N, C-alpha and C positions, 0 to 999 in steps of 0.2 A: 568897592575895587576889589578888596581884599577879598572880600566875604563873596563875591563873583567866582574868583578864580578860585576858591575852594571848594566851591560846586560841583566845578567843573572838573577839577582834580579825583572827588568823588564820585563826580557820575562817570568816568575813566575806568578806575577801578572797580565801583559796583555794577559796569552794565556793559565796556567793550571788553577788558577781562574772560568773563566768560564766555564772551561769545568767540575770540580767538583763542582759546583753551579746547571748546567744542568742537570748533571748527577744524583743529588740528586732528582732533579725535573720529570725526565722521566722515574727515579724507579717508585716514588709513583703513577706515569700516570699508566706503566705500571701493579700495583698491582690493579688498579682501574679495569681495564681491565678481569687479572684473575677471580678476584670475579663474577664480573658479568656476563662473561666469553662469552659476545656476544659483539660487536659493537654497542654502542648509536647510536641516530639517527644522519645523517649526518650533520641536521641543527643546530648539537649542538656540543660541545665542552668543556668537562669539566675538569680546571686545577684547583687543589686542593680547588675542591668544585664549585668555580667558575664557569657559565655557558654561554658563550658567544654565541651569532648571530651569526651563518656564513653569512645569508642573509638577503635583506630588505622585505622578504616578513613576513607577520602577523601570530603569531606562535598561534595553538590552544591552547584553551581553555583547561587544563588537566583534569577536572572536568567533562567534555563533554563526553567523552570516560571514560567507565567501565572495559571494555577487549579488549584484542587484535582480532583486525576481520581478516578474509578472509585471515586466513594463507593457505596454501596447501604446502602439505609435500611429498619429497622426497620417491620412494618407497623404495629406497634403505636404506634410514636411519629410517625409521618407522621400516622398517624388523629386521635392528639391534640394533631397541630400544633406538635411539639416535635423539631427535628432537630439533635441530639444536634450534628453535624458543620459544623454552618454557621458560618460566619466572621463575626463579627459589622465594626460599623461601624470597629472600631477598630484591627482587625489589616489593615483594609485602605488603603494609600496614596493621596494624593490622586487616580491614577490608575485606581484601582478594582484596582487589583493587592494580593496577601496577602502578609504578611510571608515572609519565607523558613522563619523556625522552624514556622510555622501549616504552610506546606506541607509542609513535613515529619511533621508529625503525622499530617493532611489521608490524603496517600499512603499513609504508614504501616497506619491503620485503612483504608482502603477496600481493602486487598493483604490486611488479615486477615481482613477480613469478605468477600472473593470468596472468601478460601482456605475459611472456614467454610460458605460458602452451597455451592462448587463440590464439597468433598469430601460435601457430603448428599444430595449429586446420584447417580443411578445412573450407575455407571461404562457400562453402555453410549451413556447419551446426553453423558456432561461433554463432549466435543470438541466437540460442538454448544453445550453452553452456553456450553462457552467463550469460542467463536467473538463467540456473542451480544455477552456481557458486554465482550471485547476491543473489539468495534465500539462500544459505547459509552461504552469509556472513551476511544477515541481519538477521535470525537469531541470528547471536550471537551478533548480536548490543543489542537485547533483555534481552540479560542475564545480568542480576543483584544482590549484594548480597554476602552472605558469599555461595552459589552455586556457585560461577562464575566461578572459578578453576574447579571443577568437570563437568560442563553442559559445556565449554569449551573444554572440551577432548571429548565428546560424537560426538558436532559436528566436530570437526576434522574427529572423524572416518567418520564420513557422505563425508566430504570434499574427506578424501580420495578416496572412495569408487567413487568419480564424475570425480576424476583423473583420476580412475583406468579407468570408464567405454568410460572415453572419449580417454580416451589412447587404449583400445581394439577398439571403432569403428575408430579408425584413421589407427588400423592396417589390419584391416579386408577390408577397403578402400582400400588402397595400394595394399593386394595382390590381391582384385578382378579387380581393374585395368586395367592389362593385359588381363585378360576372358575376357571382354567388349570390346576391341580392336579386338582380335581376330574373338569376334563373330561378326563381321561387317555386315550378312545379318540378324539378329536379330530385334528384337522390341526396345529393351536396347541401343545396338547398336547407334540407330538414336537417341536417345535422346541427345540431346545438354543444357548447361545452358544458363539461362536466365543472363542481367545483373542488375536484381530485388535485394536490397538489401534485401527482403527475401528467396534467394537462392533457386526463384522454378526452377522444372524443365519442358520442354516444349519440342514434339516431332520439329523434324528439318521442317517438313510438316505441322506444325499449321497453318502456314498463307493460303498454300493451301486447307486445309481441310476448314477454316475460307471462305474464298472466293467461295470456291464448297458451301459451306451451305450460303450465301447470294445469290446464284443463284437460288438455291431451293426457298429460302423466295419470293425472288424478281418475280419467277416464280406463287408463289400463289396469292401473292398481287393482279399479271396483270389479274387473269381473277376471280379477285371478281367484283361483278358486281361496289359495292362504289369505286372503282378503277376506272372502267372502265369508270364509268361516269362524273369521276373531269379529262378531258383529258388532261391538266397542267403535273400533276401528273403520269398520267400514260406515256405520253411521257416521264418523266423523268426517270421512273424507266425502262422503255427500252431503253431508250441511257444507265444509268448505266447499266443495264443487258448486252449490246454489248461489254461495256468498259471491266467489268471484264471478260468475259469469252474469249473475247483478251488477257486480262495480262493474267489469268491463263492461256489459250491453253494446252500441253501435260503436264504440268508442272508435277511434280511426289513429289520434296522438293521445299522448300523455295527457297535455291539457282538456284531455274531454272528458278525462276518468273522474270518478267520485272523488272524494276528501276521503273515504275512508278506504279506500284501493290498495294504500297501502299496509293497513292494519291489514284487510282481510289475504291480500299475498303474503305475509309476514306468518300470519297462521296456517294457510295451506301449505308454506314451507315446510314448517312442524308436523302438519297430516303428512303432507310425504315421508320425511323422514322417518316415520315412525312405520310407515308402511314398506319402506324401505329397507327397515331391520328386519322387519317379516317375512319380505320377498324381496331377496338378495341375489337371486339365479338371474344373471341376465338373458339366458339361452330363453327362457319362458317367455321374457318380457320382449325379446327380438321378436318374435313368433307373434306376437299379441300384436306389435306395431307392424310388421309385415300387413297380417291379415286387415287392420283399418287401413293401410294404403290401398291395398286391394281392392275392398269397400269404395274407398272415397274415388278410385280412380275411377269405381264401375259406376256409380252418379251421377259423376261429372259427362262421363260418356250418355248416359240417360238424359242428362241436364240439355245438353250440344244440340241432340238429336232434337229434342221436344221446343228448344229454342229455333232450330231452324225450320221445324213446322208451323209456329207461332212467327216467323217473320215471313214465312212464306203465302200464309194465313191472313194476314195484314196488309199482305201486299194485293192479293185478291180483292179482298173486302172493299166497296165503293162506300167512302165516309159519308153521314146522313144530309149532309151539308150540300154532299156532290151529286146526291141521289135528289136533293130537295130541286136544285137549281137547270138542270134538264125538264125536269116535267113543270115548274113554274113558268118556264118560256115556252116550253110550247103551247100552254094554256096562252099565252098571250098572243104565241105566233096567228094561232086557228084563229083568232078574234079579228085580225088585218082582214083588208081588202085585197083582192089579185093587187090591184097594184100597187100598195103598201108592201107586197112580201117582196116586189122586184129591187135587184142592187143597178146602180147605176154604174156606166163605163163600161156595161155591155159590150161593145164593140173591139174594146183591148182584148179581152181573153183568146182571142186565137192568133196576136200579132208579135211573128216573130224578133221583132228588134227588141221589144220589151225582156224584164228581167221576170220570168216563170218558176214558180215553188208552188213544189205537189206537198200538198200535207194530208195524211189518213188518219182520220183520227175519230174516236167516240168519245171525247172527253172535251167539255165545250171552254171550260179554262184551259187545260192546259192549252187548247189550240189557241185561243184567245190571245195567251202569252208571247206564243212563236210568232204569232203575226203583227201583235203591239210592239215586241224588244227588236224584229227585223223592222219595221216601219218607223220605228225610232232614230235607227242610228244609220238612216239612209239618206245618202245626199242630193237624191233625185225621184223622193218619194211615190209621186205622179208615174213613173217607171216601171215601178213594181205589181208585180201579178201576181193574185194571189189563189189557188185551185184545191178548196179543202172539201175530200169526199167523206161523209160521215154512214153509221149503219141508218137503217130506219127506227130507230128506238129513237136516235139523237139526230138526226136529219133537223127538224122543227125546231128545236130547240138551239142547233148551231147559226142555223139563217137567221134567228130573231134575235142573237146574242148579234150578231155583225149589222144585221139593220138596225138595234137597240145604240150599238155602239161601233160605227165606221170607223175602218182602218184609215181613217185622215184623205188624202188624196191618192191613197195605192187603189189598187181596184180587188174586189175579191170576187172571188165563184164557190155556191156551198152545193155539193151536188150529192144525191141518192147513192149506194153504190148498188139498191135495186133498179137505179133506172140503166145500168150498164148489160142489155139485153145477151151482149152476145160473149157475158161469164157466165158460162153454168156448166154443170158436170163432163159435158160431155167434150167440152174445149180444155177445161183446164184439170189436169190429173191430181192437183190440191185439193181440189173441190169434192173431187171421188173420194178420196182416202178421208178427210173430215167426215163425210156422210157414210162412211162405211162405219160397222158395228163392233169390228174391231179396237177402231180409234174411238167409239164412245163409250166400249168399254174401258178403255183403258184411263177413259180421263173422268169417270163418273161412277168407278167399281168401287163399293163401301171396304171389299179388302184388300190388306196393304202386304201380305204376304212377299209377293212375290214383287211389289212395286219399284221403278225404278230410283235409285241409293239419290240422285239426281232433284229435289224435289220443282226445281225451277220449269222444268219441262211439264209438268201438272198442270201449269198454268192454263187456266181456260183461253187463255188469249191469242193461244196459239188453232184454237177453234174458229177464230174469227176471221173472215178472207180478205179485210184491211188488213190484217199485217201481211199478204201476200200480196196484196193488189199493186207495190215495186214492183211486181216483175213483169207487170204489163204495162207500165207504162210508155209505147208507142202507140197503143189499142187506145190510151186513155185521152193523148192529146197527138192527134195523124198530123195536127200542124204543124209543129211546136220542132224545134233544131236542135234546142237544150231544155234541160228542167233542170232545178236544182231539188233533190230530194230535203227535207227537213222532218225528224222524226217529233214527236208531240211533246218529248219531257228534254227541249233542249231551249238555250236561251241566247238568243241573240247580241253579241255585241260590242262589233264594228261592223260598217258598213261593208255587204258583201258582193258588192257588182264585181268587183275584182276578181273572183272566179269564172266569169264568163269568158273574160279576156285570157285566159290560161292557153297554151298550148297543149292538149292533152298529148299528140303525136299518135292519131289514129285510134289511143284506149277510148275504153264504151263509158267506163267507170274511174272517176277521179273519188280519192277518201284518202283518211291518213291511217298509214300503218299504225299498226297497235302493240306487235309483237317485239320482244327485250329479247334479253341470252335463253330465256327458259319457259317463256308463253306466250299466249297467245299467236303460235305455229299452228298449223293445217293439222297436223296430229295430235289437238287437245279438241278436232269438231269433227274430226273425221274417224272411219275406223278402218285404219289400215293394214286391217288382218283381214280386210275382204281384198282379192285379186285384183277389183275394177280397182277400189282406191289406190293401193300402192303403186298399180300400173302406169296412174294416168299423175299421178301425184307426185310432191315434193314432200314429205313428212315436217320437214325444216321450211318450208316456204312460212313466210310472213303474213300474217291477217291483216288483215285491215276492219275499220269501225263503218258501221249503218249507224244514219244518225246526220249524216252531212255527206251528201254522194251528188257531186256534181254528173248528169248522165249525159252522153252526146246523141240524141234519140236516133239522127242520120246513122251513125256509125253502127248504135243498135242493130236498125235495119237492117245494114247493107252485111252485117256480118250473123243476123238473122237468133238474134242472143234467146229471145222466147222461148223457139224451137230446143234449142240445147236445153233451155231452165225445164221443158219438161218429158225429154228423153230421162235427166239424171233422177227425176223426179217418180218417171215410170216405173224406172230400176229401184227405186226407195219407197216400194208400196208396202215391205214387209220392217220397215225403219230399222234395215242391217248398214245402211252404209254409212246414216249421220242421224242422231234423234231429231225430236222433234222443231221446228225454230227457222228462221229464213236466215242467219250468219251462215251458216252450213252449206246450204244450196247458192246461196250469193257465192260464195268463194270457190263452189266448181262454176257454177255459171260463166261469173270472172276472171278465170284462170286465165294468165294472161292479156288479160284485157282492163286491168286495174291500173291505172296511173298515178304514181304517191305526190299524195298534195304535201304541202308543208304540215309539220304538227299544229303550228300555231292556229291555222286554222280550226284547229276540231279538238278539245281538250275533254278528256272523256273520264269518268269516275268519282263523280260526285253522288250517283244514288248509292254508292258503298263503299268507298272509300276514303276515310277520312284523313289521308295523307297529301294529298291533293296538295301542291304550290299551289300558293296565292300568286304570287310570280306568274305561274302558268297561266291563269286563271286570270287575271290582269290585262296577258297577250292573246289572249283568245279570242278570234272570230264568233266562235261558236262554243259554250259548253254546254256540256251533256248530263242527264242524272241518269244516265243506264244503268240499272241496279233495282232493288226491291226497295230504295229509300228514296222515293220519288219526294219532290217538293209540295205534293197537297193534303201528303199523308203524313200522321203522326207520328210515325216512324222516322220521320226524313231527317239528317243529320242538321243540325242547327246552324253551324259555321257556313253552309251553304243554303241557307233560306231565305237569307234579303234578295240575293239575285235574279231570283226568282218572282219574290212577292213583291217586287217594286214595279211589276209590270202587272200587278192586276187593283184593279180598281174597286177597294174593298167600300167604298162608297156609294155606288152603284145598289140602283133600289133592290133588282133583285139578291144580289150579297147579302144586302139588310135583310130581308125578305126571310134568305133560309140559314140566317147566323153564320153567316162564312166571314172570319175576322184574319189577322194576319200570324 
């Protein structure tokens, strides 16, 4: 029993006594923390008023620092009104200064928070942001005296704005990064960061450009007399020039360059520096550069003219496959019996209650696409009638194609223009003009000294009466009330029956206007220096498009439109009122007789304009490949090819035999 009591007494002294003693000491430490409301410098801990150093580094003198520096506060704490690092009045001495332990703690917290902000920022803007924060910090070091606390608050607000600005820039950069990656073809997306500490950005073809610049400079120096008299330097420059040209080659960006490009660039720089020492007269170099610039501009002008000529030539040239196709079809047609050469449903050809289309073409494949695309989108194809007129050379081929590839339940008629015996030179002024020696000489002369600057008017298609047949629709269809005229370079994308329900308010021609602010107006097509034109027409009047036109044949006959056309054609026998073509006489003939259709019915430009909006194409009822880059030619615009090619059956036997493929 006595031994048990002894053990308990020993336990009290050895276990409980230390607990009581240390609990009292810890209580005094926690009270100190509650008074200061912040942790003291991690390098010192105060126990009972004594400060013990926890590291071997020398401590800064407390008198050298007058107030906390570099404080950066979080936005949430600022909004709530609580600034955790703001010293309380208990930590300030009577002069407004702060105790050394508090100063040390604030310095450390400021540095830590500043480091976090800078590490979160982009490396590219890091030096700039660091300078901003350092400036704010340095201003804080200059504040002393009784107004220290007030000035410190003012600087704190500036720091807060700085942090917000940095954060805002970071957010914007984060949002903009996906956009830059999406715009692969844009100039901005081609920019890459360099390894420079300044964070500079350069184009990814910077070295390529610099090397090409070296080539120009070397050529300039080589052409100068002072350099040519120095044989050693001249030989060196020529050697470096060849090396740089081989290193660049056809490269368009730095990654395409050869591995030795950097060495060649440095060697060229050294050679150019030597040449600069020999020839340092800037005026001579400037004159030479001006001469090179003038020569380059002249070459560019010549190349543009050649490109225009070659484009026109390619547009006039018939591809081998399209030449083979009508020959193969014509051979097959004449092997058929007379009964096999006839089309069904011919009783519908003169029914005015049906939907009638007029198509004048010598291109079998193009006419097939127009018919196929129209029937494909028609809601009631059995009510659609196509009247195709071709020339003597392609008449048999056109009939054979539609006999072998009938347009579903729609009705088709193929006619030969030679059958229109009423269409002769005594009746049609344009036929007389096309057969005149002056017109033939204009088209087929070999010298071009006085040739027209606009080569498109020299296209032989203007010699074809098929191009002018659109002015004789009432004679071709004497029993029809309305007819929709379609060019052979269009593709139909929607049902067109709504056009027959449009009230054209007594107008003869329904067409889509094509004028903008400064183009496709009457003064572009007509010669307003001629008094006959200037007195009768407005130069700013809006033009319209051929290619998809609804013609009211009843109004045509009543207003005697064909006679109007003939009178103006007679006045233009010498081509002084307008150049060749059908649109200028159309603008004159249907002046004040054209009803403007909604633009979604007819979208143009797919044969020359690569920037036609895809949204407009998707909404369009008819898309038109007007221009030289027809979809059946090699010079076509690839982005618009599929709209046309989807209505061509390339598996058809005649297509395979003529090697026609998408």
